[in-house]
N, C-alpha and C positions, 0 to 999 in steps of 0.2 A: 308661599310661605316665607313671612319676613323672620329674618334671624338677626340676632344681637351679636356684634362683636363684643367680646369681655377679655378682661387681663387674666393671664394665666402664668405667674412668676413674672420674668421678664419679657415675655411673649403676649400675642393675643390669640385667641380662639375664638371658634363659634361652637355654641352648645346646640347640638341635633335633640330636637323633640323626640319622644318614643314614637310618636307615629311616623315620622320621617324614616327613623332607622328601621321600623318594620318594613316601610315600603322599599328601602333600600336592600332590606334583608342583611342587614348590619347587626353587629354586636359590639360591644367592648373590646378593642385590640384588635379588630379587624382593620384592613386599609382600604381607604378611600382616595382615589385620583382625582387630581385638577386637571384637567385637559382645556387647552385654550382654545376657542373658535372663533369664528367671523363674529358670531353673534355675543360672546362673551365667555365667562368660564363656566364649564360644565362640570359637575361633581359626579362621578361614576364609581362602579367597583370593578368596572373593565379596564384592563391594564394592557394596553395597547404593545407595548414592548414584550410582554409574554405572549400576546396573540402573535406578533410577529416571529417570535423563535419558535413558537409551536407550528404554524405554517412551514418555516423551514424544516423541521424534524418531521412532519407528514408528508413532506415531499421526499425527503431523503428515505424515509420507510416505504413509501411506494416504489420508489425508483431501485432500491437495495432489499427489495422483500426477499429474494433467495438467500442472500448474506443472512439476513436475520433470523430465517429458518434453520439455516445451518447451525447459527450461534445457538439458538434456542434447544437444541437436540442433545 
């Protein structure tokens, strides 16, 4: 899919067609991440920083399951 860079005020932007928004499951106001890869730039809805934090949180929850149960009571 070919996209064109356009002027938006003092910045530049890309207009995403409806079909691409639908495939990415995005709507106005949603966040899109640009990740640098060996093959170029990848646009994704996946936030690698959030995913890394969730992995840490899940590990802590597994390790401290007993404490979490006590806190929930």
